[in-house]
C-alpha positions as CSV (number, residue, x, y, z in Angstrom):
1,X,-60.6,-64.7,32.1
2,X,-59.1,-62.8,29.3
3,X,-58.3,-59.4,29.1
4,X,-61.1,-58.8,25.8
5,X,-63.7,-60.9,28.7
6,X,-62.5,-57.8,31.1
7,X,-63.0,-55.1,29.2
8,X,-66.7,-56.6,28.4
9,X,-67.8,-57.4,31.5
10,X,-66.6,-54.1,32.7
11,X,-68.6,-52.6,29.7
12,X,-71.5,-54.4,31.0
13,X,-71.5,-53.4,34.0
14,X,-71.0,-49.5,33.5
15,X,-73.9,-49.9,31.1
16,X,-76.4,-51.7,33.5
17,X,-74.7,-49.2,35.7
18,X,-76.5,-46.2,33.5
19,X,-79.5,-47.7,32.6
20,X,-80.4,-48.9,36.2
21,X,-83.3,-46.3,37.5
22,X,-85.1,-46.2,34.2
23,X,-84.7,-50.3,33.9
24,X,-86.4,-50.2,37.0
25,X,-88.9,-48.5,35.7
26,X,-89.6,-50.0,32.9
27,X,-88.5,-53.5,34.0
28,X,-89.1,-54.0,37.7
29,X,-93.0,-55.0,36.7
30,X,-92.4,-57.4,34.2
31,X,-93.7,-60.5,36.0
32,X,-97.4,-59.3,36.1
33,X,-97.9,-59.8,32.7
34,X,-95.5,-63.1,32.2
35,X,-98.2,-65.9,33.8
36,X,-95.3,-68.6,32.3
37,X,-92.1,-67.5,34.1
38,X,-93.9,-66.8,37.9
39,X,-95.4,-70.9,37.1
40,X,-92.1,-72.0,36.1
41,X,-91.0,-70.0,39.0
42,X,-93.0,-71.2,41.8
43,X,-92.3,-74.7,39.9
44,X,-88.8,-74.2,40.6
45,X,-89.7,-73.4,44.2
46,X,-91.6,-76.3,45.1
47,X,-88.7,-78.3,44.1
48,X,-86.6,-77.3,46.0
49,X,-85.4,-78.4,49.6
50,X,-87.3,-76.6,52.5
51,X,-85.3,-74.0,54.0
52,X,-82.8,-73.7,51.4
53,X,-82.2,-70.2,50.0
54,X,-83.1,-69.6,46.4
55,X,-80.2,-67.4,44.0
56,X,-81.9,-65.5,41.3
57,X,-78.3,-65.0,39.4
58,X,-77.7,-61.5,37.4
59,X,-81.0,-60.2,39.6
60,X,-80.8,-56.7,37.7
61,X,-83.3,-54.2,40.3
62,X,-84.1,-57.3,42.7
63,X,-87.7,-57.4,41.0
64,X,-87.3,-61.3,40.5
65,X,-85.3,-61.7,44.0
66,X,-87.8,-60.1,46.1
67,X,-91.2,-62.2,43.9
68,X,-88.9,-64.9,45.5
69,X,-88.5,-63.6,49.4
70,X,-92.3,-62.4,49.0
71,X,-93.2,-66.3,48.6
72,X,-91.1,-67.0,51.9
73,X,-88.2,-68.3,50.9
74,X,-84.6,-66.6,51.4
75,X,-84.4,-65.1,48.0
76,X,-80.1,-64.0,47.5
77,X,-79.7,-61.8,44.4
78,X,-76.9,-61.5,42.9
79,X,-75.7,-58.7,40.0
80,X,-72.3,-57.5,38.7
81,X,-73.7,-54.2,38.8
82,X,-73.6,-52.2,41.8
83,X,-76.0,-49.8,40.5
84,X,-78.5,-52.5,40.4
85,X,-77.7,-53.6,43.6
86,X,-78.0,-50.6,45.4
87,X,-81.8,-50.1,43.8
88,X,-82.6,-54.1,44.5
89,X,-81.4,-53.6,48.4
90,X,-83.2,-49.9,48.3
91,X,-86.8,-51.9,46.5
92,X,-86.6,-55.6,48.1
93,X,-85.4,-55.4,51.5
94,X,-86.7,-58.5,52.8
95,X,-84.0,-60.2,50.2
96,X,-80.3,-60.4,50.1
97,X,-78.1,-58.9,47.7
98,X,-75.0,-59.7,46.7
99,X,-72.6,-57.7,43.9
100,X,-70.6,-60.1,41.6
101,X,-69.8,-61.9,38.9
102,X,-72.0,-65.2,37.2
103,X,-67.7,-66.5,36.4
104,X,-67.3,-65.9,40.1
105,X,-69.9,-65.9,41.7
106,X,-70.0,-64.7,45.7
107,X,-71.4,-67.9,47.2
108,X,-70.1,-71.1,49.2
109,X,-70.2,-74.6,47.9
110,X,-73.5,-76.1,47.4
111,X,-74.9,-73.3,49.6
112,X,-78.5,-72.7,47.2
113,X,-81.0,-74.9,47.0
114,X,-82.2,-73.9,43.5
115,X,-81.4,-70.9,42.0
116,X,-82.7,-69.3,38.6
117,X,-80.4,-67.3,35.2
118,X,-83.1,-64.9,33.8
119,X,-81.5,-62.8,30.6
120,X,-78.3,-62.8,32.5
121,X,-76.7,-64.9,30.3
122,X,-77.4,-63.5,27.3
123,X,-74.4,-60.7,27.8
124,X,-71.8,-63.5,28.4
125,X,-69.6,-64.4,25.5
126,X,-69.7,-68.0,24.0
127,X,-66.7,-69.4,25.9
128,X,-68.2,-67.9,29.1
129,X,-70.8,-69.9,29.0
130,X,-69.9,-73.2,29.8
131,X,-67.2,-71.6,33.0
132,X,-70.8,-69.4,34.2
133,X,-73.2,-73.0,34.3
134,X,-70.0,-75.4,36.2
135,X,-69.7,-71.7,38.6
136,X,-73.8,-72.1,39.0
137,X,-73.5,-75.8,39.4
138,X,-70.6,-75.2,42.5
139,X,-73.4,-73.3,44.2
140,X,-76.3,-75.6,44.3
141,X,-76.9,-78.2,46.3
142,X,-76.9,-81.7,45.1
143,X,-80.4,-82.3,43.8
144,X,-80.9,-78.0,43.5
145,X,-82.5,-77.2,40.4
146,X,-81.3,-74.3,37.7
147,X,-84.0,-72.3,35.4
148,X,-82.3,-70.2,32.7
149,X,-83.8,-67.7,30.5
150,X,-83.1,-66.5,27.0
151,X,-83.9,-64.9,23.8
152,X,-83.9,-67.8,21.1
153,X,-81.8,-67.5,18.2
154,X,-78.4,-66.7,16.9
155,X,-78.3,-63.5,16.4
156,X,-76.1,-60.5,18.4
157,X,-77.6,-57.2,19.2
158,X,-75.6,-54.1,20.3
159,X,-76.8,-51.4,22.0
160,X,-75.1,-48.4,22.3
161,X,-77.8,-45.8,23.2
162,X,-80.7,-47.8,26.1
163,X,-83.4,-45.4,26.7
164,X,-81.6,-42.5,25.9
165,X,-78.0,-43.5,28.1
166,X,-75.2,-44.2,26.1
167,X,-74.2,-47.6,26.4
168,X,-71.8,-50.2,25.4
169,X,-73.2,-53.7,25.4
170,X,-74.3,-56.9,23.3
171,X,-77.7,-59.0,23.6
172,X,-76.3,-62.5,22.5
173,X,-79.4,-65.0,21.5
174,X,-78.7,-68.6,22.1
175,X,-79.7,-72.0,20.5
176,X,-82.1,-74.0,23.1
177,X,-80.5,-77.0,21.9
178,X,-76.7,-75.5,22.5
179,X,-77.5,-74.2,26.2
180,X,-79.0,-77.8,26.8
181,X,-75.6,-79.2,25.4
182,X,-73.4,-76.8,27.5
183,X,-75.4,-77.2,31.0
184,X,-75.0,-81.7,30.6
185,X,-71.1,-81.0,30.3
186,X,-71.1,-78.9,33.2
187,X,-72.3,-81.9,34.8
188,X,-76.3,-80.7,34.9
189,X,-79.5,-83.4,34.1
190,X,-81.5,-81.4,31.5
191,X,-85.2,-81.6,32.8
192,X,-87.6,-79.2,30.3
193,X,-86.6,-76.8,27.5
194,X,-89.3,-75.3,25.8
195,X,-90.2,-71.5,24.1
196,X,-92.6,-69.4,24.0
197,X,-93.8,-66.4,22.1
198,X,-92.8,-62.7,23.3
199,X,-95.7,-61.4,25.0
200,X,-97.4,-58.1,24.3
201,X,-95.5,-56.0,26.5
202,X,-91.7,-57.5,25.6
203,X,-90.1,-56.9,22.4
204,X,-90.0,-59.5,20.1
205,X,-88.5,-62.1,20.3
206,X,-88.8,-66.0,21.0
207,X,-87.7,-66.7,24.2
208,X,-86.0,-70.0,25.8
209,X,-86.4,-71.7,29.0
210,X,-84.3,-74.4,29.9
211,X,-84.8,-76.3,33.1
212,X,-81.9,-78.5,34.7
213,X,-80.8,-80.5,37.8
214,X,-77.5,-80.9,40.0
215,X,-77.7,-85.0,40.3
216,X,-77.6,-86.3,43.7
217,X,-74.3,-87.3,44.7
């Protein structure tokens, strides 16, 4: 990774550490008003190998990881921010959490039967998407699926204040077709791509989802 990439990752880490408690209070219950997200997560679990752990890549305070664990799977959350990981462990003791980077996941080859990356790749620089998807493929078992969610578009939004906390973080919107191309280049088969309008409780952006599968070998 370049020095600029390292600096950007450090800024993201520090920003999420700063907002961790506010993020939990504001976002921690979001699945309650996201029926499509719940349905996609349930479909992912239904197709995961029996008994295989499921990864939540960029888990934040662990609310999605906890939702997965409540459904009887071994759920493992990974996040760059130690502040977020500490909250996740506190709030969701039934799940496992690991501090780590999307570009160097703290996981063995083929460890997971499925994985989700919900609004975590939006903080990667454009050149980091391909290696991040390659890492996701590495840690999935053959036949394992990856669900990626992000804001659709080409915009980059920068925040230097977030819920009253000083931060330095970019939110990069992504074109679904471009994400699908990168996933295929990383060795995935793309099974579905869809978009939805924002729910009333969400910021006014178009949400996109891409479901990809690591082929059997």
